[in-house]
VEXDREN-2710 file (C-alpha; in Angstrom, 1 decimal):
% VEXDREN-2710
k/r/px/py/pz
1/MET/1.1/-6.0/18.8
2/ASN/1.8/-1.7/19.8
3/ARG/5.4/-2.0/20.5
4/TYR/7.3/-1.2/17.4
5/VAL/10.9/-0.9/16.1
6/GLU/11.9/2.5/16.3
7/ILE/14.9/4.6/14.7
8/LEU/14.4/8.2/16.0
9/ALA/14.6/8.8/19.6
10/PRO/11.9/11.2/21.0
11/HIS/13.9/14.5/20.8
12/ASP/14.6/13.9/16.8
13/ILE/11.0/12.8/15.7
14/GLU/10.4/17.2/17.1
15/ALA/13.7/18.3/15.3
16/VAL/12.1/16.5/12.1
17/HIS/8.6/17.9/12.7
18/ASP/10.1/21.7/13.4
19/ASN/12.5/21.1/10.2
20/ALA/9.2/20.8/8.3
21/LEU/6.9/23.2/9.7
22/ARG/10.4/25.5/8.7
23/ILE/10.4/24.4/4.9
24/LEU/7.1/24.8/5.0
25/ASN/7.1/28.7/6.0
26/GLN/10.0/29.5/4.7
27/VAL/11.3/27.4/1.6
28/GLY/7.2/26.8/0.4
29/VAL/5.4/24.0/-2.0
30/ILE/4.7/25.2/-5.4
31/PHE/1.0/24.3/-6.0
32/GLY/0.8/24.4/-10.2
33/HIS/-2.7/24.3/-10.2
34/ASP/-5.0/27.9/-9.4
35/PRO/-7.8/26.6/-7.5
36/ALA/-5.4/24.9/-5.1
37/LEU/-3.7/28.4/-4.8
38/LYS/-6.7/29.8/-4.3
39/ILE/-7.9/27.9/-1.7
40/LEU/-4.6/28.3/0.2
41/LYS/-4.7/32.1/-0.6
42/GLN/-8.4/32.3/1.1
43/ALA/-6.9/30.5/4.3
44/GLY/-4.3/32.9/4.4
45/CYS/-0.9/31.5/2.9
46/ARG/1.4/33.7/1.5
47/CYS/2.0/33.2/-2.4
48/ASP/4.6/33.7/-4.0
49/GLY/3.2/32.9/-7.8
50/GLN/2.9/29.5/-7.7
51/LYS/5.1/28.8/-4.2
52/VAL/3.0/28.7/-1.3
53/PHE/4.5/29.6/2.1
54/PHE/2.4/28.2/5.1
55/GLU/2.0/29.5/8.4
56/LYS/2.6/27.0/11.7
57/ASP/-0.8/27.7/13.1
58/LEU/-2.6/27.0/10.0
59/VAL/-0.3/23.6/9.5
60/GLU/-1.2/22.9/12.8
61/GLU/-4.7/23.5/13.0
62/MET/-5.8/21.5/9.5
63/ARG/-2.8/18.2/10.7
64/ARG/-5.1/17.7/13.4
65/LEU/-8.7/17.0/12.0
66/PRO/-8.2/14.0/9.9
67/PRO/-9.5/11.1/11.9
68/SER/-7.5/8.8/13.6
69/GLN/-9.4/5.8/12.1
70/PHE/-12.0/5.2/8.7
71/THR/-13.1/1.9/7.1
72/LEU/-13.3/1.2/4.0
73/TYR/-15.8/-1.1/2.9
74/GLY/-16.0/-3.9/0.6
75/ARG/-19.3/-5.9/-1.4
76/GLU/-19.3/-8.0/1.9
77/SER/-18.4/-7.1/5.4
78/ALA/-15.9/-9.7/6.0
79/HIS/-13.7/-7.4/3.1
80/ASP/-14.5/-4.4/4.9
81/VAL/-10.6/-2.5/5.9
82/VAL/-10.2/-0.6/9.1
83/PHE/-7.5/2.0/8.7
84/SER/-6.4/3.4/12.2
85/PRO/-2.4/4.0/13.7
86/ASP/-2.4/0.2/14.5
87/ALA/-3.7/-1.6/11.6
88/LEU/-1.6/-3.3/8.8
89/VAL/-3.1/-3.5/5.5
90/MET/-1.5/-5.2/2.7
91/ILE/-2.4/-4.1/-0.7
92/PRO/-0.3/-5.7/-4.1
93/CYS/1.6/-4.3/-6.8
94/TYR/0.3/-1.5/-8.5
95/GLY/1.6/0.5/-11.5
96/ALA/3.7/-1.5/-13.1
97/PRO/4.1/-1.4/-16.7
98/PHE/5.4/-4.7/-16.9
99/VAL/5.1/-8.4/-16.1
100/HIS/7.0/-11.3/-15.4
101/ASP/6.4/-15.1/-15.1
102/LEU/8.7/-18.2/-15.5
103/ASP/6.8/-19.0/-18.8
104/GLY/6.4/-15.7/-20.6
105/GLY/9.5/-14.2/-19.2
106/ARG/9.7/-9.9/-19.3
107/ARG/6.5/-8.6/-21.3
108/GLU/4.3/-5.8/-21.4
109/GLY/1.5/-6.3/-18.9
110/ARG/-1.8/-7.5/-20.9
111/ARG/-5.7/-7.7/-20.1
112/GLU/-5.1/-11.7/-18.9
113/ASP/-2.3/-10.9/-16.8
114/PHE/-3.8/-8.1/-15.0
115/ILE/-6.8/-10.9/-14.3
116/ARG/-4.8/-13.3/-13.3
117/PHE/-4.0/-10.6/-10.6
118/THR/-6.6/-9.6/-9.2
119/GLN/-8.2/-13.7/-9.3
120/LEU/-5.1/-14.1/-7.0
121/THR/-6.3/-11.2/-4.7
122/GLN/-9.2/-12.1/-4.3
123/GLU/-8.7/-15.5/-2.8
124/SER/-5.7/-14.4/-0.8
125/PRO/-6.3/-14.9/2.8
126/HIS/-3.2/-12.2/3.4
127/ILE/-4.0/-9.4/0.7
128/ASP/-6.3/-7.0/2.5
129/MET/-7.0/-4.6/-0.7
130/ALA/-7.0/-4.6/-4.8
131/SER/-5.4/-2.6/-6.9
132/THR/-6.5/-1.4/-9.9
133/VAL/-3.6/-1.2/-12.1
134/PRO/-1.5/-4.6/-10.7
135/CYS/0.1/-4.1/-14.2
136/GLU/-0.4/-2.1/-17.3
137/MET/-3.3/-3.5/-20.0
138/SER/-1.2/-3.0/-23.0
139/ASP/-3.7/-5.0/-25.3
140/VAL/-7.0/-3.1/-24.3
141/PRO/-7.5/0.4/-26.7
142/ARG/-6.2/3.6/-24.5
143/GLU/-9.6/4.9/-24.7
144/LYS/-11.3/2.4/-22.7
145/ARG/-8.1/1.3/-20.7
146/THR/-9.2/3.6/-17.5
147/ALA/-12.8/2.2/-17.8
148/GLU/-11.7/-1.3/-17.6
149/TYR/-9.1/-1.0/-15.1
150/ILE/-12.3/-0.2/-12.8
151/ARG/-14.9/-2.4/-14.1
152/THR/-12.1/-5.6/-14.0
153/THR/-11.2/-4.8/-10.6
154/LEU/-14.8/-4.7/-9.2
155/SER/-16.5/-7.9/-11.0
156/LEU/-13.5/-10.3/-10.3
157/CYS/-12.8/-9.0/-6.7
158/ALA/-14.9/-7.7/-3.7
159/LYS/-12.3/-6.0/-1.6
160/PRO/-11.9/-2.7/-1.1
161/MET/-9.5/-0.4/-3.5
162/VAL/-6.5/1.4/-4.8
163/VAL/-7.3/3.8/-7.0
164/SER/-5.0/6.9/-8.7
165/ARG/-3.4/8.0/-12.2
166/ASP/-5.6/11.1/-12.4
167/VAL/-8.6/12.9/-11.9
168/HIS/-10.5/11.0/-14.7
169/THR/-9.4/7.6/-13.7
170/MET/-11.1/9.1/-9.9
171/ARG/-14.5/10.2/-11.3
172/THR/-14.2/6.6/-13.6
173/ALA/-13.6/4.8/-10.3
174/PHE/-16.7/7.2/-8.6
175/GLU/-19.1/6.3/-11.4
176/GLN/-18.9/2.8/-11.2
177/CYS/-18.8/2.4/-7.7
178/GLN/-21.9/4.2/-8.0
179/ILE/-23.9/1.6/-10.6
180/LEU/-22.8/-0.9/-7.7
181/TYR/-23.4/1.0/-4.1
182/GLY/-25.5/3.9/-4.7
183/THR/-25.6/7.7/-4.3
184/ARG/-22.4/10.1/-4.2
185/ARG/-23.6/10.1/-0.3
186/ASP/-23.8/6.7/-0.2
187/LEU/-20.0/6.2/-1.6
188/ILE/-19.3/9.5/1.1
189/GLU/-21.0/7.6/3.8
190/ARG/-19.2/4.2/3.4
191/PRO/-16.1/4.8/1.2
192/ARG/-15.1/1.7/-1.0
193/PHE/-11.5/2.8/-2.3
194/ILE/-8.5/5.5/-1.7
195/SER/-6.7/7.3/-3.5
196/ILE/-3.1/7.8/-4.1
197/THR/-2.3/11.2/-4.2
198/ASP/1.6/12.0/-5.0
199/SER/3.6/15.2/-4.8
200/LEU/6.2/15.8/-7.1
201/SER/9.9/16.2/-5.1
202/PRO/11.6/18.5/-4.6
203/LEU/8.5/20.6/-3.0
204/SER/5.8/20.8/-5.0
205/TYR/2.5/19.3/-6.5
206/ASP/1.9/19.1/-10.4
207/SER/-1.8/20.3/-12.0
208/ASP/-2.9/16.5/-12.5
209/MET/-2.3/15.7/-8.9
210/LEU/-3.5/18.7/-7.7
211/GLN/-6.9/18.3/-9.5
212/LEU/-7.3/14.6/-7.9
213/LEU/-6.7/15.7/-4.9
214/ILE/-9.5/18.3/-4.8
215/TYR/-11.8/15.7/-6.2
216/CYS/-11.1/13.4/-3.8
217/ALA/-12.1/15.6/-0.7
218/GLU/-15.1/17.3/-2.6
219/ASN/-16.4/13.6/-2.5
220/GLY/-15.1/12.1/0.9
221/ILE/-12.3/9.8/-0.6
222/PRO/-9.4/9.0/1.5
223/GLN/-6.3/9.9/0.2
224/ARG/-2.9/8.8/0.8
225/ILE/-0.7/11.9/0.1
226/GLY/3.3/12.0/0.2
227/GLY/5.6/10.9/-2.4
228/LEU/8.8/9.7/-3.7
229/GLY/11.8/11.0/-3.0
230/LEU/15.3/10.2/-3.9
231/ALA/17.8/10.8/-1.4
232/GLY/20.6/12.5/-2.7
233/LEU/18.9/13.2/-6.3
234/THR/15.3/14.4/-5.5
235/THR/15.8/15.4/-1.3
236/PRO/18.7/15.9/0.5
237/VAL/21.4/12.8/0.8
238/THR/21.2/12.8/4.9
239/LEU/18.4/11.0/5.9
240/ALA/17.1/13.4/8.6
241/GLY/16.9/16.0/5.8
242/SER/15.2/13.4/3.2
243/LEU/12.5/12.4/6.1
244/SER/12.0/16.3/6.9
245/GLN/11.4/17.3/3.2
246/MET/8.6/14.5/2.4
247/THR/7.4/15.2/5.7
248/ALA/6.9/19.1/4.7
249/GLU/5.3/17.4/1.2
250/ALA/2.7/15.3/2.8
251/LEU/1.7/18.0/5.3
252/ALA/1.3/20.5/2.7
253/GLY/-1.0/18.2/0.6
254/ILE/-3.3/17.2/4.0
255/VAL/-3.5/21.0/4.5
256/LEU/-5.2/21.7/1.3
257/THR/-7.5/18.6/1.6
258/GLN/-8.9/19.5/4.8
259/LEU/-9.1/23.2/3.9
260/ILE/-12.1/21.5/1.3
261/ARG/-13.3/19.0/3.8
262/PRO/-12.5/19.2/7.5
263/GLY/-12.3/15.5/8.5
264/VAL/-11.9/13.8/5.0
265/PRO/-9.5/11.2/5.8
266/VAL/-6.0/10.9/5.1
267/VAL/-3.0/8.4/5.2
268/ILE/0.8/10.3/5.7
269/ASN/2.8/8.3/3.0
270/ASN/6.5/8.6/2.7
271/SER/7.9/5.9/0.2
272/THR/11.3/7.6/-0.2
273/SER/14.8/5.8/-0.7
274/CYS/18.2/6.4/-2.1
275/ALA/19.5/6.9/-5.7
276/ASP/22.0/4.3/-6.2
277/MET/25.2/6.3/-6.7
278/LYS/26.7/4.8/-9.7
279/SER/23.6/4.6/-11.7
280/LEU/21.8/7.5/-10.5
281/MET/18.9/5.2/-10.2
282/LEU/16.0/4.3/-7.4
283/SER/17.3/1.7/-5.3
284/VAL/14.1/0.5/-3.4
285/GLY/16.1/-3.0/-1.9
286/ALA/18.9/-0.2/0.1
287/PRO/18.6/-0.8/3.2
288/GLU/17.8/3.2/3.5
289/SER/14.6/2.6/2.0
290/ALA/13.7/0.0/5.3
291/MET/15.5/3.0/8.0
292/LEU/13.0/5.8/6.2
293/CYS/9.7/3.5/6.3
294/ILE/10.9/3.1/10.4
295/ALA/11.0/6.8/10.7
296/THR/7.8/7.7/8.8
297/ALA/5.4/5.2/10.7
298/GLN/7.4/7.4/14.1
299/MET/6.5/10.7/12.2
300/ALA/3.0/9.3/11.6
301/ARG/2.4/8.2/15.4
302/TYR/3.1/11.5/16.6
303/TYR/0.5/13.1/14.5
304/GLY/-1.9/10.5/14.9
305/LEU/-2.5/9.4/11.4
306/PRO/-2.5/6.2/9.7
307/CYS/0.4/5.7/7.5
308/ARG/1.9/4.1/4.2
309/ALA/5.4/3.4/3.8
310/GLY/7.5/0.3/2.5
311/GLY/6.2/-2.9/0.8
312/GLY/7.9/-6.4/-0.5
313/ILE/10.0/-4.2/-3.3
314/SER/13.0/-5.1/-5.0
315/ASP/15.7/-3.8/-7.2
316/ALA/16.0/-7.8/-8.2
317/LYS/15.1/-8.2/-12.1
318/THR/13.9/-12.4/-10.9
319/VAL/12.6/-14.3/-8.2
320/ASP/16.0/-15.2/-6.9
321/ALA/17.6/-14.3/-3.4
322/GLN/18.0/-10.8/-3.7
323/ALA/14.2/-10.5/-4.6
324/GLY/13.7/-12.3/-1.2
325/ALA/16.3/-10.8/1.0
326/GLU/15.3/-7.5/0.2
327/GLY/11.2/-8.1/-0.2
328/MET/11.3/-9.4/3.5
329/LEU/13.5/-7.0/4.8
330/ASN/11.3/-4.1/3.4
331/LEU/8.0/-5.9/4.4
332/LEU/9.2/-7.1/7.5
333/THR/10.5/-3.2/8.6
334/SER/7.5/-2.4/7.5
335/ALA/5.3/-4.2/9.5
336/LEU/7.7/-4.2/12.5
337/SER/8.0/-0.4/12.8
338/GLY/4.0/0.0/12.9
339/THR/3.3/1.0/9.1
340/ASN/-0.5/0.3/8.7
341/TYR/-1.1/0.7/4.8
342/ILE/1.4/-1.2/2.8
343/LEU/1.2/-1.0/-1.0
344/HIS/3.2/-3.0/-2.8
345/ALA/3.7/-5.8/-0.2
346/CYS/4.0/-8.3/-3.1
347/GLY/4.9/-8.6/-6.5
348/ILE/7.2/-6.1/-7.5
349/LEU/10.3/-6.3/-9.1
350/GLU/12.8/-3.7/-10.9
351/ALA/12.1/-1.1/-8.5
352/TYR/8.4/-0.8/-9.3
353/MET/8.8/-1.3/-12.8
354/VAL/7.8/-5.0/-12.9
355/SER/5.2/-6.8/-11.5
356/SER/6.2/-10.7/-10.9
357/LEU/3.5/-13.6/-10.8
358/GLU/5.4/-15.5/-9.3
359/LYS/7.2/-13.0/-6.5
360/PHE/3.1/-12.1/-5.9
361/VAL/2.7/-15.7/-4.3
362/VAL/6.0/-15.9/-2.8
363/ASP/5.2/-12.3/-0.9
364/GLU/2.0/-13.5/0.1
365/GLU/3.5/-15.9/2.0
366/ASN/5.5/-13.4/3.7
367/CYS/2.6/-11.4/4.0
368/GLY/1.0/-14.2/5.8
369/ILE/4.4/-14.8/8.0
370/VAL/4.2/-11.3/9.0
371/LYS/0.7/-11.0/10.0
372/HIS/1.4/-14.1/12.2
373/MET/4.5/-12.6/13.9
374/CYS/2.3/-9.2/14.4
375/ARG/-0.2/-10.9/16.3
376/GLY/2.7/-11.4/19.0
377/ILE/3.0/-14.0/21.8
378/PRO/-0.1/-14.6/24.0
379/VAL/1.3/-15.0/27.7
380/ASN/-2.0/-16.0/30.4
381/GLN/-1.9/-19.0/32.7
382/ASP/-2.5/-21.3/29.9
383/THR/0.1/-20.2/27.4
384/LEU/2.7/-20.1/30.3
385/GLY/1.8/-23.6/30.6
386/PHE/3.5/-24.3/34.1
387/GLU/1.2/-27.1/34.8
388/THR/2.0/-28.7/31.5
389/ILE/6.0/-28.3/32.5
390/GLN/5.5/-30.3/36.1
391/GLN/3.4/-33.3/34.5
392/THR/6.1/-33.6/31.5
393/GLY/9.1/-33.1/33.8
394/PRO/12.7/-33.6/32.9
395/GLN/13.6/-35.4/30.0
396/GLY/9.8/-35.6/29.4
397/ALA/8.4/-35.6/25.9
398/TYR/5.3/-33.0/25.1
399/LEU/4.2/-34.4/21.8
400/MET/0.8/-36.1/23.3
401/ALA/0.2/-33.8/25.9
402/ASP/-3.5/-32.4/25.9
403/HIS/-1.9/-28.8/26.1
404/THR/-0.1/-29.2/23.0
405/TYR/-3.1/-30.5/20.8
406/ARG/-5.0/-27.1/22.3
407/HIS/-2.7/-24.7/20.8
408/TYR/-0.2/-26.4/18.3
409/ARG/-2.3/-24.7/15.6
410/ALA/-1.5/-21.3/16.3
411/PHE/1.9/-22.0/14.8
412/TYR/2.5/-20.7/11.0
413/ILE/2.0/-23.4/8.3
414/PRO/2.8/-21.9/4.7
415/ARG/1.5/-22.8/1.8
416/LEU/4.7/-22.2/-0.7
417/TYR/7.6/-23.0/2.1
418/ASP/9.6/-26.3/2.1
419/ARG/10.3/-27.7/5.7
420/GLY/10.7/-31.5/4.3
421/SER/13.7/-33.6/4.4
422/TYR/16.3/-33.6/2.0
423/LEU/14.9/-36.7/0.6
424/GLU/11.3/-35.8/0.2
425/TRP/12.4/-32.5/-1.9
426/LYS/14.8/-34.2/-4.0
427/GLN/11.4/-37.3/-5.2
428/GLY/9.4/-34.3/-5.4
429/GLY/11.6/-33.2/-8.4
430/ALA/13.7/-30.9/-6.2
431/LEU/11.9/-27.3/-7.1
432/ASP/13.4/-24.0/-6.6
433/ILE/10.9/-21.3/-4.8
434/ALA/10.4/-19.3/-8.2
435/THR/9.0/-22.9/-9.9
436/VAL/7.2/-23.7/-6.7
437/ALA/5.6/-20.2/-7.1
438/ASN/4.8/-21.0/-10.6
439/GLN/3.0/-24.1/-10.3
440/GLU/1.0/-22.2/-7.4
441/TRP/-0.4/-19.2/-9.2
442/LYS/-1.3/-21.3/-11.8
443/ARG/-3.4/-23.9/-9.3
444/ARG/-4.8/-21.0/-7.8
445/ILE/-5.8/-19.1/-10.9
446/GLN/-7.3/-22.8/-12.0
447/SER/-9.4/-23.0/-8.4
448/TYR/-10.7/-19.2/-8.4
449/VAL/-14.1/-18.5/-7.4
450/ARG/-15.5/-15.4/-9.0
451/PRO/-17.7/-13.1/-6.4
452/THR/-21.5/-13.2/-7.0
453/LEU/-22.4/-10.0/-8.8
454/PRO/-26.1/-10.0/-9.9
455/PRO/-25.7/-10.2/-13.9
456/SER/-27.2/-6.9/-13.8
457/LEU/-24.7/-4.8/-12.6
458/GLU/-22.3/-6.9/-14.2
459/ALA/-24.4/-5.9/-17.6
460/ALA/-24.5/-2.3/-16.2
461/LEU/-20.8/-2.3/-15.9
462/GLY/-20.1/-3.6/-18.8
463/ARG/-22.1/-0.7/-20.7
464/TYR/-20.7/2.1/-18.7
465/VAL/-17.4/0.9/-20.5
466/GLU/-18.7/0.5/-23.6
467/ASN/-20.0/4.1/-23.8
468/PHE/-17.0/5.3/-22.1
469/SER/-14.9/8.8/-23.2
470/LYS/-12.0/10.0/-21.5
471/ASP/-13.0/13.2/-23.0
472/ASN/-16.5/13.2/-20.9
473/HIS/-14.0/12.7/-17.6
END
């Protein structure tokens, strides 16, 4: 579908872009890493200590270098994922320290939980990529945890991955992918994962993120570049001002990537929402989050780049009506606005703090519905159905028509949501959606089929983790 919900007029987009260029030129962005400063100085940027000022011509040149389309490769071609301005790529929860389910309640994430999320991702018909931190592994020693995240994901899921945290994690992912997929050159030609490179609002990049950005650019690893601002705290309280600042932050990072390796793939990101002015906490369920998502997708189309925004995110503390309403609002807005890369598409509660197993499968159902809607309505002589309407006539019945038989399978059939009668629901135990979701994720874990991985490669990954030392990465 190439018709999108929009919130900005064409002259608004130009105004935001011009404002972002003015921010980059007159306010500047802090780069807290000397190698990054050296690269930017050599490109002609003015520097005042760690603050870098960008000339318009440089930004305009560099933003045009990344490709509008690139591919991440899975273990099999069926799992390859294409990023483009028309793509709709779904990725589950990422980075939450806590886990929730109806049986264990809210708790620190464990390896067992990590495995469950990864198994659900592998067998999902709607989730396209794996999260390498769907939750923490608090029961795994910290010195081994980074390597174990990647090994477990590669072992249990054949889909491309999202990798982040720091350069040590990225190097670990790169080295373990070399065990499976070949040389550095092989991984540059056929990348297997994408990085998350975050700006630090307002208007800065810290040393950890810059080391990560440089490593990824040097090794041809695609990056999602931008950040999460809080309107009213780390960005201007007005959405136009917030959008301008976050666009400037993303462009600054994109310029650096293209100076290092021209043409390296990037995804522009803005996952900003507002601060709740009563609690001063991030509110991802606020309508402002959805509004900025729409605007970010428009800016990305202006730049000809894939974008990341939105997700099935919520501020709710459990799988209730608030979680459903906020999650579907953000997810559907993301898709209908033309967002291409939807991280946190399923599972998130408490504004990124909690990954919920029940919410994972509820949101996953929503992902299927949203993808179904985004395919649009085919209009042709057959689907217009004039002959069938003519044959059936007034007060006729369509159930037995050949036209119905040919097309009824195009309806979306939910795996989770109840469409039956009240009596059927009552006889089935009168279960609410959270209880149904609890039963569903357990059923799917029981039926999970592990993707094929030769024992020799499985053993090689195990040796890598056993010998892993973060100090050497």
